[in-house]
N, C-alpha and C positions, 0 to 999 in steps of 0.2 A: 431607286435613285430619285424618282420624282418626289418621294416623300420627304427628302431632305433638301430639295432645291429651294423651296420657299423659306424654311427656317434659316438656311445658309444665306440667302439673299437679305433677309431681314437683319441677320447678325452683321453682315458686311455693311449694310446701310447704317446701322447703329454704331458700328466700329469706326467709320470714317468721320463721324461727327466732331471728334476732337480736332481733326485737321481742318474741318470747316470753321470751327471757332478760331483756330490759329490764323486762317486766311483772312478772317474778318479783321483781326488785329493788324495784319500787314497793311490792309487797305484803308483802315479807319485811322485817321490822324489823331483825333481827339476822342476820348471815351467819356461819355457822360456818366459820371459816377453814380448818379441817382438811378439812371436807366440800368446801368450795369448791376447795381445792388438789387434792383427789382427783378431783373432777369435771373440772377443767382438765387434769390428767394423763391421765385416761381419754379425754377428747376428743382430746387430742394423739395419744395412742396409736392411737385409731381412725383418725385421718387418716393417720398414718404407715403403719399396716397396709394401709389401702386403697391408698395410694400405692405401696407396695412389692409387695404381694401381688397386686393387681389391675392397676393401671395400668402399672407397670414391666414386669410379666410379659407383659401384652398387647402392649405396645410391642415388647418383645424378640421375641415370636413373630411379630408382623407384619414387623418388620425382618429377621428370619431368613428369612421366606418371600420377601421382596423381594430381599434382598441375598445370600442364602446363609447357611448356619449360622454360619460363623466371622465373616464381615464384618458380619452383622446383629447378632450378640452384641457384637462390639467397638464398633460404631456406637452401640448402645444404652447401653453403659457410658460411652463417651466423652462422649456428649451429656448424660448424667446429670451427670457431673462438670463439663461446660461450663456447665450451668445453675447449679450451685453457684458456680462461678468468676464468672459474670456477676453473681450476687447479691452476692458479696463485693466485686467491683469497684464496683458501684453504691453499696454501702454506704460504701466508702472514698472515693469521689469527692465525697460530700456533706460539705462543711466542718462542723467541730464546731459552729460558731455557728448553723448552719442544720439541724443534725441533728434529724430528726423524732422521734427516740427521747426527746428531752428538750425539749419545747416551752417556750420561755421568752417571757415577755411583760413589757415594760417598764410599770411602774406609771404612769409619766409619760404613757403613751398614753391612759390612761383605762380604767376597768373595762369599760365596754360595748364599746369598740373591741377590747379584748383578748379578751373573750368571743366577739365576732363572729369574730375571726380564728381562735380555737380551734374554733368551730363549723364554719366553712368548711373548715378543715384536716381536722377529723374527718370531715366529709361526703366529702371527696375520698379520704381514706384508706379509709373504709368502702366506697366505690364501687370503688376499686382492689382491695380485698380480696375483695369479693363478686362482681364481674363475672366473673372467670375461673371461680369456683366455679359460677356459674349456667350458663356455657357448658359447663363440664365435665359438670354434671349432665344438661343437655339432650342433648348429643351422646353421652354415655355411654348414656343411655336409648334413644336412637335406634339405637345400635350393638347394645346388648344390654340387655334389660329388667332382668335380674338385677343387672348392674353398676350401672345407673341407680338401682335401689332401694338398693343398698349405698351408693352415693354420697350419695343423699338422706339416708339414716339417719346416715351419718358427718357430713355437713354440719349436719344438725339437732342432733346432739350437740355438735359443735364450736361452732356459732354460738349456740346457746342459752346456752352458758357465756360467750361473748364479750359478750353483753348485760349480764352481771354484772361484767365486768372494767373 
């Protein structure tokens, strides 16, 4: 039980950060767009840094131990690009009229029904966005406390800005 308490707490702290960003919006009347852009850029940079310097390196080391130096390195790089390819395929398979990047709502449907659809869609997107981050934080902390703390901080920075976007 004690082994999962710290990972669980770090995951909860990382998870509430979207709400923290949302609260900032409620209390901040004017948002400085330059500061906001800088914060979003910083949060993206932190996530990219963690992804490349911590997670990718850890994966490479593990795969090299399991598959040998050359095969492990090649497997790591191949699956990195396979992930990018899968994301591209998924994005291209979604028809333009259903593209979630531009949510359109017919005025004929009625304002409340339209807002309801946007709310449901937003909840689904937030869940899809947050669930892997929660798993990542939890299992990273179980594997290595230092990595879990880095993940929690990165997600805190990343998600507190998402609450404002």
